[in-house]
C-alpha positions as CSV (number, residue, x, y, z in Angstrom):
1,M,-7.5,39.9,61.2
2,R,-5.7,38.3,58.4
3,I,-3.1,41.1,58.2
4,T,-0.4,38.6,59.1
5,E,-1.2,36.3,56.1
6,T,-1.3,39.2,53.8
7,V,2.2,40.5,55.0
8,I,3.6,36.9,54.6
9,I,2.1,36.5,51.1
10,V,3.3,39.8,49.8
11,G,6.7,39.5,51.7
12,L,7.2,36.1,50.0
13,M,6.7,37.7,46.6
14,W,9.1,40.5,47.6
15,I,11.7,37.8,48.6
16,I,11.4,36.0,45.2
17,E,11.7,39.5,43.5
18,L,14.8,40.6,45.5
19,Y,16.5,37.3,44.8
20,N,15.3,37.4,41.0
21,S,16.9,40.8,40.9
22,S,20.3,39.6,42.5
23,V,20.6,37.0,39.7
24,G,19.7,39.5,36.8
25,H,16.2,38.3,36.6
26,Q,17.2,34.9,35.4
27,L,14.1,33.4,36.9
28,G,11.8,35.1,34.4
29,M,12.7,32.2,32.1
30,W,10.4,30.1,34.2
31,G,7.3,32.1,33.1
32,I,4.8,30.8,30.6
33,R,5.9,30.6,27.2
34,P,2.9,29.6,25.1
35,R,2.7,26.4,23.3
36,T,6.3,25.2,24.2
37,E,7.1,22.1,26.3
38,E,9.4,24.2,28.6
39,G,6.8,26.9,28.9
40,L,4.4,24.4,30.7
41,I,6.5,24.9,34.0
42,G,5.5,28.8,33.8
43,I,2.0,27.7,34.6
44,A,2.9,27.1,38.2
45,F,5.2,30.0,38.7
46,W,4.2,33.1,36.5
47,P,2.3,35.2,39.1
48,F,5.4,35.0,41.3
49,L,8.0,36.2,39.0
50,H,8.3,39.9,37.8
51,A,10.4,41.7,35.2
52,N,11.9,44.1,37.5
53,V,11.5,45.8,40.9
54,E,9.2,48.5,39.4
55,H,6.8,45.6,38.1
56,M,6.8,44.3,41.5
57,I,6.1,47.7,43.1
58,S,3.2,48.3,40.6
59,N,1.6,45.0,41.8
60,T,2.2,45.2,45.5
61,L,-0.5,47.4,46.8
62,P,-3.4,45.8,44.8
63,L,-2.0,42.3,45.5
64,A,-2.0,43.1,49.2
65,I,-5.4,44.8,49.3
66,L,-7.2,42.2,47.1
67,S,-5.5,39.4,48.9
68,W,-6.7,40.6,52.2
69,F,-10.3,41.0,51.1
70,I,-10.1,37.4,50.0
71,L,-8.4,36.2,53.0
72,L,-11.2,37.8,55.1
73,R,-13.4,35.0,53.7
74,G,-11.1,32.3,54.9
75,F,-7.8,30.9,54.0
76,K,-9.2,27.9,52.4
77,D,-10.9,30.3,50.0
78,Y,-7.9,32.1,49.5
79,L,-6.0,29.0,48.5
80,I,-8.6,27.8,46.2
81,V,-8.9,31.3,44.4
82,T,-5.3,31.8,44.2
83,F,-4.3,28.3,42.9
84,G,-7.4,28.1,40.7
85,I,-6.6,31.5,39.1
86,T,-2.9,30.4,38.7
87,L,-3.8,27.2,37.0
88,I,-6.9,28.3,34.9
89,A,-5.4,31.3,33.6
90,G,-1.9,29.9,33.3
91,I,-3.3,27.0,31.0
92,A,-5.3,29.5,28.8
93,I,-2.2,31.8,28.5
94,W,-0.1,28.6,27.6
95,L,-2.9,27.7,24.9
96,V,-3.5,30.8,23.3
97,A,-1.4,33.6,24.2
98,R,1.0,35.5,21.8
99,P,4.8,34.1,21.8
100,A,6.3,35.9,24.8
101,I,7.4,35.2,28.4
102,H,4.2,35.9,30.5
103,I,5.0,36.8,34.1
104,G,3.8,38.9,37.0
105,A,1.0,39.2,39.7
106,S,-1.3,41.3,37.5
107,G,-3.1,38.4,36.2
108,L,-3.7,37.4,39.6
109,I,-4.8,40.6,40.6
110,F,-7.2,40.7,37.7
111,G,-8.4,37.3,39.0
112,Y,-9.0,38.5,42.5
113,F,-10.8,41.6,41.1
114,G,-13.1,39.2,39.0
115,F,-13.8,37.0,41.9
116,L,-14.6,39.7,44.5
117,V,-17.0,41.5,42.0
118,A,-18.7,38.3,40.9
119,A,-18.8,36.8,44.4
120,A,-21.6,39.5,45.4
121,W,-23.8,38.3,42.5
122,Y,-23.5,34.6,43.6
123,E,-23.7,35.1,47.3
124,K,-26.1,37.7,47.7
125,S,-24.7,38.8,51.2
126,I,-23.9,42.4,52.5
127,R,-20.4,41.4,53.3
128,S,-19.5,40.1,49.5
129,L,-21.5,43.4,48.3
130,I,-19.4,45.6,50.5
131,F,-16.2,43.9,49.2
132,S,-17.4,44.1,45.7
133,I,-18.1,47.8,45.8
134,L,-14.8,48.6,47.6
135,T,-12.9,46.4,44.9
136,V,-14.7,48.4,42.0
137,F,-14.1,51.7,43.7
138,L,-10.4,50.9,44.4
139,Y,-9.6,49.2,41.1
140,G,-12.4,49.4,38.6
141,G,-10.2,51.2,36.2
142,I,-8.0,48.0,35.6
143,V,-10.7,46.3,33.5
144,W,-9.1,48.4,30.6
145,G,-6.0,46.3,30.9
146,V,-7.6,43.2,29.4
147,F,-7.2,44.9,26.0
148,P,-3.9,45.0,24.1
149,Q,-1.8,47.9,25.1
150,A,2.1,47.9,25.2
151,T,3.8,44.8,23.7
152,H,5.7,44.1,27.0
153,I,2.4,44.0,28.9
154,S,0.6,40.6,29.1
155,W,-2.9,41.7,28.5
156,E,-3.6,38.1,28.0
157,A,-2.8,37.3,31.6
158,H,-5.1,40.2,32.7
159,L,-8.0,38.7,30.6
160,F,-7.4,35.1,31.6
161,G,-7.1,36.1,35.2
162,L,-10.3,38.1,35.2
163,L,-12.2,35.3,33.5
164,S,-10.7,32.8,35.9
165,G,-11.8,35.0,38.9
166,L,-15.5,35.3,37.6
167,L,-15.5,31.4,36.9
168,L,-14.2,30.6,40.4
169,A,-16.8,32.9,42.1
170,S,-19.5,30.9,40.5
171,F,-18.1,27.7,41.9
172,L,-17.3,28.8,45.3
173,G,-20.6,30.5,46.1
174,P,-21.2,31.6,49.6
175,D,-18.0,32.3,51.6
176,E,-17.0,29.7,54.5
177,E,-18.9,31.5,57.2
178,H,-22.2,31.3,55.0
179,R,-22.1,27.9,53.5
180,P,-24.3,25.2,55.0
181,K,-22.5,23.1,57.4
182,K,-22.2,19.3,56.3
183,A,-23.9,16.9,58.4
184,T,-21.8,14.6,60.5
185,K,-22.9,11.0,61.4
């Protein structure tokens, strides 16, 4: 029931964090550094890097739960949503965010949140409505994270993650199970 995939995804993030911890968090240099040539590579890696173990701990449960909700829609949707948020939000962060190194799965979590909430609007199915209600019930308070708070928190990643998730929900429409099947010849 997609638990295995969720464990693998979160486990992979933890493996990266444990390695990163063992090398003094040197991998953080591969985060997004806005408007710099070397910061472009961070567009691919920013959600997988964390400032410290505490940062990873704070992202683990919401990442696992929201990943699982999207995985229940289908692995293909999960890949599209995850890579879409990573790329779209990453480019936006690189283009307009303040000078800093932007890392962490929280931008991805905000994207999952936006996707799951908006999917109910576009799909108009009971299943997506249930996921949307659960998402808002469990994590509705995170929306305040799109506003500037502490200087070490990338509110830009939160904002652009959320907007990316909303955008992707409009493109994906109904989940795999509810999409019309293509005719074969």
